[in-house]
N, C-alpha and C positions, 0 to 999 in steps of 0.2 A: 504493500500500500504506500509506504513512505517513499519507496524508490520511484514509483510512477509520478508522485507529486513532485519529487525533486527533478525528475526528467522534464516535466511540464514547466516547472519554474525556470530551468536552464534554457529551454527553448524560448520561453517568453522573454527572458533577459537578453538572449542572443538577438532576437528580433528587435527589441528596444535599442540595443547597441547599434545594430545595423542601421536602423531608422535614424538614430541620432547622428551617426557618422555621415549618412547621406545628407541630412539637413545641414550639418556643418560644411560638408563639401559644396553644397549648393550656395551657402552663404559666402564661402571663400571664393568660389567661381564668380559669383556676382560681384564681390568686392574687387577681384582682379579685373573683371570685365569693365567695371566702372572706371578703373584707373588706366585702362588700355595697356596693361603690361602683358603683351601677347594674349590679350583677352580672348580673341576669337579661337586661338589654339586651345585654351583651357575649356572654353564653353563647349566645344565640340566633343570633349571627353566626358565620360560619366563622372559624377561627383566623387565616387570612390577612387577613380584613377587620379583625380586632382589631388585628393588627400594623400595618396601614396607618393605622388610626384613631389608634393610640398614637404612631406615628412622625411623624404630621402635627403633633402638639402641640408 
């Protein structure tokens, strides 16, 4: 019983984290686009790729 609840909680948390990362990525992409720092290049990528690209720097 507890194991299934734990699994559901983990799935829920993962979904929340992915959603939050996506939202942050969108905000970052919008921010970059507004300042025209290779904005078009970033906007064409998905928010997650933008996050990966920025976090590597």
